[in-house]
N, C-alpha and C positions, 0 to 999 in steps of 0.2 A: 188368537195370537196374544202373547203376554204383553200387558201394558206396563212399561217400565216406570211410569210416573205414579201410578196409584194401584199398588198391589194390595187390594183388600178383598175379603171374602165374607159372606154371611151365610151361615148355616140356616138361620132364620132371620127375619127382620129384627127380632129382639136381641139377637146375639151376634154382634159384629166380631169378626176375628181378625187380629193383626199379628204380624210377626215382628220380633225384636230386630231382625236383620233386614226387614223390608226395605228400609231406606238405603242400606248398603247394596242390596241386590239390585234395587232400582237404579242406583247410580252406576253400578257395573254394567247393567244392560244398556243404559243410555250411552255410556262411553263407548262400548263395543259397537253399538248400532251406528254411532257417528263415524267411528273409524272404518267400519265396513262401507259406509256411504262414500267416504273419501277414497277408499281403495277401489270401489267400483268405478268411480270417476277416472282414476288413473288407468284402470284396465280398459275402459271403453275407448281410450284414446291411444292405446298402444298399437302401433302399426307393425304387423308381422313383416319379417324380411321377405323379399320376393322369392316365390317358389320357382324351382327349375324342373321339378319332376311331378308326375302323377303317380299316386300309389294305388295298386290294385292287387288283391290277393297276396300281399306281402312283397310284391315286386315293384321296382321303380321304372317308370317310363319317362324318358326325357321329353320335355315340352319345348316347342309345340310339336304335335303330331299332325303334320300338314295333310291337306286333302289329297294332293296329287300322289303322295306316297302310298295311300291306301287303295287307290283306284286300280292299280295294277295287280294287287294281291287280294282280290275279292274272294270271299268265302264261297264254298259250295252252296247250292240252293238251300234255303231255310226249310226245315220241317214245319209241319203245321203246329206242333207243340212249341217250337222256338219262336215262331211268328206270333203266336198268341201271348207268350210271355212278353215279347217286345211291345206288343200293342197295349198290354196291361200297364207296363212301365210307362209308356208314352202317355197313356191316359192320366197317370198320376203326376208325372213331372215334365212331360213334353210340351212344346210350344210351337205353334205355326204362326209365322209372321210374314209380312210382305217386305221385300227388300226396298230400300229407299227409291231406287230407280224403277221399281215395279217390274223388273225384267223377269222375276220368278219369286217363288216363296222360299222361305228358309225354315227348315225343321231344326229345332235346338233342344238340348237338355242340359241343364246346369246342375252340377254336383259339387260337393266338397272335394277338395283335392286328394283326400285320403280314402275316397269311396269311388274309385274309378272303374269298378268291375263292369257295371252296366253300360257305360258310355263306350268302353272298349268293345263290348259286344255289338253295340249299334254301329260303330265304325267298321268293324269286321264285316257286318252284314250289308251295310249300305254305302260304305265309303265316307267321305267327309273328313273333317279334321277336328282335333281337340286342342283348344287354346286356353290361355289364362283368361279368366272372366272377371274376377274381382279380388282385390287385395284383402288379406285378413286384417281384422280390426278387433282387438279385445278378444271376447269369447267367440267371435265369428271367424271361422276358419277361411282361408283363401278358397276361392271357387274356380272351377274349370268348366268349360262348355264344349259339348260336341255340337257341331253345326254341319249341315249339308244343304246345298242349294243347287240351282241350275238343273241340268238334265239328271244328275244323280239324285237331287232332291225330289224331282218329279217321280223318278222310279221308286224311291223310298216311300213317298207318300202313296203311290199306287199300291204297293205291297201292304202297307200298314192300314190302308182303307178297305181291305178285303174282308175284315172282320167287324161286325156291328159293335161300335164302341162310342164312348163319350165324344171323342174328337174325330169320328169318321167323316162328318160333314166338312170339317176344316181340312182334313187330309184329302178329301175328294176335290175340294177347290184347288189345293196345291198340286195335285196330280194332273189336273186338267186346266192348268193356268193358260189363259188365252194369249194370243199375240196382239190382238187389237187393243190400242191404248184405252179406248172408251170402255171396252169390256173389262179390261184390267181394273179400271177405276170402279166399275160396278162390283166386281168381285172383292175388291179391297173393302168396300163398304159393307158387303154382305158377310164378311168374315167377322166383323165386330160383334154383332148380337150372338154369334155362336160361342163367344168367349164369356158371355155373361153368366154369373153364378146361378141364375134362374133358368138358363137354357135347358130344355128337356129333349134329349135325343129320341129318335124313333125307337131304338132298341139298343140295349147293351147286352151282348151275348157272353155270359160268364162261363168260365171253365176253371179248373184248378190251375192251369197254366197261365191264363189271363190274370187270375187272382194272385198268383205267385208274383207276377211282375208288378201288379198294382201294390201289393203289400211291400215289396222291395222299395217302392217309391214313397209310399204314404203310411206304411204300417209302423207299429210300435209294440215292443215286447216288454212287459213289466212283471217283476216279481214283487208282490206286496211286502211291506215291512212285517206284518203280523202273522203271515202264514207261508209255508213253502208251497206256493201255488203259482201258476202261470196265467197272466191275463194278456189279452191282445186287444189292440184298438186300431181303427182306421179313421183318418180324418180327411175331410174335403169340404171346400166351400159349397160346391154343388151337391145338393142333397140327392139328386136323381141318380148319381153314380153309386152312392151308398145304398139307396133303395134297391137298385138292381142287384147289387152284391148280396144284400140281405135276403132277397128272394131266392137266390141261388143257395146260400148257406142254410136257409130255412129247410130246404129240401134235403141237402147233404148232411146237415147237423141239426136236426130239428130240436128246438128248445135251448140250444147252446148259446146263441147270440141274442143280445137285446136289440130292440128296434132302434132305428136311427134317432139320435137325440141332437138338439142344438146345444153347442157349448155355451156355458154361462160366461166364459171369459172373452170370447171373440166371436167372429162370424162363421166359425167352422161348425160343420156337422160331424158327429162322431158315431161310429159303430163299434160296440164293445163286446168282448167275450170274457166274462168273469168266471166262467166255468173252467176249472183247471184241466179236467179231462178233455173238454171240447177244444181248449187252446192247444193242448198237446197233439190232439188228433189233427187239427188244422195245420200246425207247424210240420208235422210228419208229411202231410199232403203237399205242403208248399215245397219242402225239400225234394220230394219225389218229382215235383212238377218243374224244378229248375230254379228254385230260390237261389239268388246269387249274392247280392249285396249284404243281405242280413243272414247269410248261411251260418256264419260263426255264432251270431247271437242265438239263432234258432237251435243249433246243436248244443250250445251251453245251457239254454233254458230247458231242453229235454233231458239234460243230465241232473236236473234238480231233484233233491230228496231231502229228508229231514236233517241229514248230517252236513250238508253243504249249503244250506239256505243263505247264510250271509255272504259266503264266498261267491255264489252264483249271482246274487243281487248286486254285489259290488262289481263283479265282472261285467254284467250287462250295463251298469251305469257308465263304466269306462268305455265300452264299445259303442254306446248309443249317441255319442256326440256331446256337445257342450250345453245343450238346452237344460235349463234349471239345474245346472251342475252344482252351483254353490248353495242351493236350497235343500239339497238332498241330505238326509240324516246319515251320519257316519255310524260305525259299528256301535260305539258307546251311546250315541243318540238313539239308536234303535232299541237298545236294552232299556234305556230310561223310559222311552215311549211305551214299551211293553209293560214296564213296572207301573207306570201311571195308569194305564188302562186296567190293569188287574186291580190296583188299589181303588180305582174309581168304582169298579163293580162291587168290591167288598163294602165300600162306604154306602153304596146305593142299597145293597141288600140289608145292611145294618139299619138303615133308616126305615126300610119297609117293615122290618121286624119290630120297630119301635124302640130300638136300643139307642136312645138319643146321645148318651154320653160317649158310647163307642163310635157312633156316627160322627160326632164332633171331633173326636180324636183322629179319625181317619181323614176328615176334611182338612184338619190342620196339617197333617202329614202330606196330604195330596197337594195342598196349596204350596207347601215348601218344595216338594218335588217338581212342581210345574215351574216355580220360579227358577230353581237350579237348572232345569232343562232348558228354559229360555235363554239363560245366560250362557250355558255351555254350548248350546246350538249356535248362538251368535259368535262365540269364541271360535268354534270349529269353522264357521263360515269365513271369519277373518283370516285364519291360518290358511284355508284353501285359496283365498284371494291372493294372499302374499306369495304362496307357492307358485301360482299361475303367473303372477307378475314377474317374479324372479326368473322363472323358466323362460318366459318370452324375452326378457331383457338379455338373458344368457345366449339365446339363439340369434340375437341381433335385432330385436324389435326396437323401435324408437317411439318416443312420445311425440305426437303431432302437436304443432303450435305451442312449443314450450314457453311458459310464462313464469313469472315469479311465484304465482300461486301453485303451478305444477311442481316447482322445486320443493315447496313446502309439503306437498302431497307425497313426493318421492321419499321423503324422510320417514314417512309412516311405515314403509315396508322394511326399513333397515333394522 
């Protein structure tokens, strides 16, 4: 990352290199960085207007979708493929909890309000209702939750526990919830260790249908900046889930997926496929197996070629949510980054050949490009933050706990 306070470079210890505009560039970077910091503070406290609809496959569904309305219109019996998809998705995003009164367990899945495809499928299969779960705040979109409990919850848990999975033991408890108060207390206590990230299930039986559901819940599709290729990743706190998936994929796509790694940034474990052909093959299998929530992203990624690299990359960024949205490179930033990488290679080769003067010239140019890239990237981030803030304010969002300091911050976006 560029340091705005001291932009110096040394080709060798004896030859320090400085730029005439180094102070000016450093000042611009610091100013933009401070402004972005203030804008992020404003965005974090912008409360979204209350949502009234769930979005799924381009259609709006008025909230709440109450449990009683679904019970009378239950779907036909699930096929084995459909059930495996639902089990995979529940392993990724599902939750089993005990109701406060301990009368039964509740099955729940929480999703962003504009990604309702899977929870509508769960409601159609098992009944239950879909309700507002959490208000939107800043970059975090409003959430909705599918829940089912009581007798319908027991029936859902019984069906979902038929396939060996990460949450099979939890679902088995929910499906066989006792009537005795003492037994209920014991089962409540036994549920807790099953949720621990170190819990290891007896077996996780993977199939492409199961994996399609799991990927819909926990998967990520990425097109790298520097090449028209497709990368896939799966993330989970519990490593054992990913180890089971890796064992399945090792047989189905030998050598395409890397072993499970611990993320350096948080407590997550990650399973990656950086092989573009392998990623495309996996996405094709997911689509055939019933991929639902990420269907549009998968189809867009499969359309990637040399001519539409940047368009597909930007399209995936728009479809994949707000995570890291403001740190992504825009189109101009991508071009600058490619130019920097190319020039870095030229400078390195010149140095290896012993062309010192040429290497110094390239290093000077490279340093200047990196400075400009840092400033322009920060400027692009500022513009994106302003755009999001204005969009939210226009839609009816409000600043929480407005103070005089907030009024000063609001002037920044004008």
